N, C-alpha and C positions, 0 to 999 in steps of 0.2 A: 131605683132599688139600693140597697141600704149595701155599705164598701166592703161590712161583713160578707156577705151574701156576696159577691163579687166576685171578695178573694175564696170561699169556697169553690164557687162555682170551678172559677180561675186553675184551683187544684185538682179539680174533679177532673174536667177537660183535660192538664199536663200528668194527672196519672195513668185517664185512658191512652190519651199517644205514646206512652212509659211503654202499658202492656202491652199495646195493638204491635207499637215495635220490636218487644223482644217475642210477642210469638211467633209475627214474623222474619226473625228471625230463625227461630226455633225450626220455622215451614222448609225456610230456607237450606238450612246444616240437617233435616231429614228428607228433604230433597238430591241431594248431594252423597248423604250416605247413603242412597239408594242407586246413585249413579255408578258407584263405587263401591260397589257390594255386591252378592249370591246370599240371598237371604232362603229360608223354609223351613221345613219338619222334619225331624230326625226320629225313626220312628224303629221299634224292631221287631222281629217277628217272635212269635213269643216259640212259634214251630220248634227252632233251632233246642230251645229248655225240652218240652214235650222231649227230642229225641236225644237227650243225653250228645247235644253239641256245641251247646254255649251257651252265659246265661249274665244278666245284667246284675251290678250291685250297684249301691249308692257311690261306695268306693273308688267305681270304673271311671275312668277319665276318659273322653272320645279324641281322638285325633282327625279336626278336617281339615283336608288337603287338597291341592287344586293342580291340577298336572296337565301341563302343556303335550299337549295331543299330537304332535308335530312327532317333538328331542325326546318327551316320555318321559320327560324329569319335573321330577314336583317346583313349581311356583311362589307357593306360600302354601303353610300351616300355621290352624291354628287349634292349641288347644281350649275345650269345655269341660267344666268338673262342677258339680258333681254330674250325673249321667244319668239324666228321667225321664225314658222317655217316654210317651213325645214330644218334644220338644221343640221353641226356635233355633233355630243358628242364623249367624250372619259370618261370611267371611269376605274378604276385599282384600282393597288397594293395602288399608292399613298393616293387612298382616303378610305381604310381600316377601320373600326373600331374596333380600340384603339392596331392597330399595327398588326390583325389579318395576317398570314402570305393565300392567298387566295392560291387554289388549288383546283382545279376540276370544274365542270358545277355549274352554280349558276341561276338562275331567273330575270330578266331584266326589273325590275318595273318603269316607269313614271309616275309621279302625278304632276298636275299644284297645284302651289298655288298662294294664294292672297291678302292671310289674315297675314300671317307672322308664319299662322300654319299647318304646312304643312301636316298631321294624324286630321288635323280636319277640318269638311264639310263646304265650303263658296260655297253661289251661282255662277256659270257656269264651276267648276273648272272641269275640266277632267283628264282620267287613260288611262294607253295601259301596252301592256306586247310586247317580243319578243317572236315570234313566239315556238321559242324551249331554251330549256335551253342553255345559253354560257359560254365559258372557257374563259380566260386569253391568248389571240391574234387571237380570233376574231373580225374581220375588216368588215366592210358591214353590219353590222346588220343593223335590220329594227329596231322599232320602231313603231306604228302609234296611237296617245289619240283617242281611238274610245269609250271610254263610256264614260256616266258621273259619278263622284268620287262620290261612300257614305261614306265617312268617316272612313276608314278600309281599311286594308295593302293590302289585297288581292280582295277589291271591292266585297265580296260578292257572288263574280258571281260564278251562278251554278253554281255542277260537278266540282269543281275546289278544288284541296287538300287543298284552303286558306278556301275556305268556310265560309260561320258560320257555327262554329261548327266543323269544321276543319282542321283551325292550327289559335292561338294568334294571333289578330292585333295590331296597336301598340299605346296606349293608348294617348287618348288628354282631352278630355273633362274629365270632374267632375263626378264622376260614382256615385254608394251609398255608405253612408258613410263607409261601413265595406268594402270596399272595397278599399275609398283611405282616402292616408296619406298630412294632411296641417300641415303649417306653418309658419315661417316670415323667410326669405332669407337673408342675411349682410351679404358683405365684412371684412373679418378684420382691421381693421385703419390702419394698413403699405400698405393694397393692395389695400384699397381704391379708390387709384387716380388713379387706372386700369380702372377702371371702366367708358368706355361714353357712350351716353344716343342712341345710337346706336346700342349697343352692343345685345346679344340676350342672352337670358338662353336658356342651354339645362338639363333637368331634367329627370333622369334613373332612373330606378329597374331593384336592381339583383340582379336574379336568386342566392343563395346562393348553391343551390346545383350544376346546371349546369353554373355559372358562368358568365351568358352573362345578355340583358336587357331583360326583364319585361315586360314593359312600358318607354316608352319615351313621352315623352314633351316638344315640343318646345313654351318658350314666346319671344313673337319678342321686345321687347325691357325691357333691365333690367334697372328697376329703384329702386336704393337699397336702403335703405329694402325695404323690398317689401311684400305677401302675393305671397304662391306656394301653389299648390295644383297638386299632379299626382295619378291616380287612375290605377286599376289592370283589364285587358277587362275582361269582364263575363264571357269569355271561358274561363278561367284559371281556378284550384283551388288554390286554396286560402292556401297559407303555412303558417308559425308561422310568420318568418319574412324577409323582404327585407332589401337589401343593398343602401342604398338611394345618389347619384352621384349629383352632379349639376356645371356644368360647362358654364361658359362666353364663346359669338362663336363669332369672329369682321370678321370672313373673309367666313364665309357662309356654311364651312367648318364644323361644327359636331362635325367630330370624329376627325382632323386634329389637330395640336395646335400651333396656331398665337402669335407672341409677344405679352407683356402684356393679356395673357389670364388666370384668375384663376378658381380654383377648390378645391372643400371640397367635403371630401365623411365620411359616419356615422362612427361613431364608433364600434357600432354595427349592430344589425340586427336591423331592427324598425316594429312592427305590423298592419299589418291593419287594419285602423279603430284609426289612434292614429294621436290626432290633438296636437296643440302649440308647436311644430315643432320645435325650435331656431338652426336654420343648417346656420353653417358659412365658408365661402369661405374664406382657408387661407392658400391657395401654390401657388404659377406660377402653371400652367398647361403646362405638356411636355408632352410626349408620349415617 
C-alpha cells in the first residue's frame, strides 16, 4: 500500500476517533443535564382568552419557579421569553437560588409576566402548576397556564397549602408602612459604570433565623440612584429585623451571576417600618 494511502487512512481514522469522542462527551453532557434538571411542555388554556380572563402575547415572558413543598419558599427560578406555547422548558440546578443544592421533590409553578414585575399582578397574566411535585431528572412534565394570576406565589387557590393563610407569597406591591422598608439605592462610584439602563433590580429581604427570602421584589429598570421599597406579606408574623440585599440583574436570572452584576448587603438587620435607608451596591455579584 502506498505511503500516501496510509497517511489518508490514518487521518480518516483520527478524524473518526475525534468525532466519536466529541459525540460521547455530548451524550454525557446531555445525560448530566437531564439528571440535574426538570423538563417538559408548557401550554396555555385558550378558554381563559375566550372568557376574557387572560391572554398571551409574544412580548410576555414566563417565570418558572421551583418551590420547596415543606417550607413553601422558592428555591429556583428561571425566566423564558418569548412565550409561545406550547413550548419546551427546562429548569434545574443551574437556576437554584444562592447556589442551593437541589434535592428532593418540588412544586413547579409558572407565572406569566407582562410588566417586568413577576410577582405583581397585571391584566391578562396567567398562572399554572404541575399536577404533582417533581424531582430533578423528571422529563415530560406538563404545566398548563389555566388560571388568572391573582398576585401571590400560590395564587390563593382554595384548599391548596399555599392559599391565603397557608403560606407566604412573595411581596412586591408596597404594603402597610409598618411592614415596609424603603429608601434610596445607589451604586458605589467605582461600580456605577457596570449598571445599564436594561438592568433590573432584585430586592430581597432575608429572614435572619431561616436564612431564606421573606419577600422579593423585582424592579424592571435600574436607574440609580433611585427610590426603593419592599413589603413583607401580610400572612407573615413580623420579626424585629431583616437582612436586605439588592442585586442588579442583566440576564433574566435573578439568582444567577452574570458579568457586570453588582450587589449590596445590609451591614445589620433592618426593622420593618424603617424609612430613608441609604443603600449602596458596593461589590461585584458572584455566586
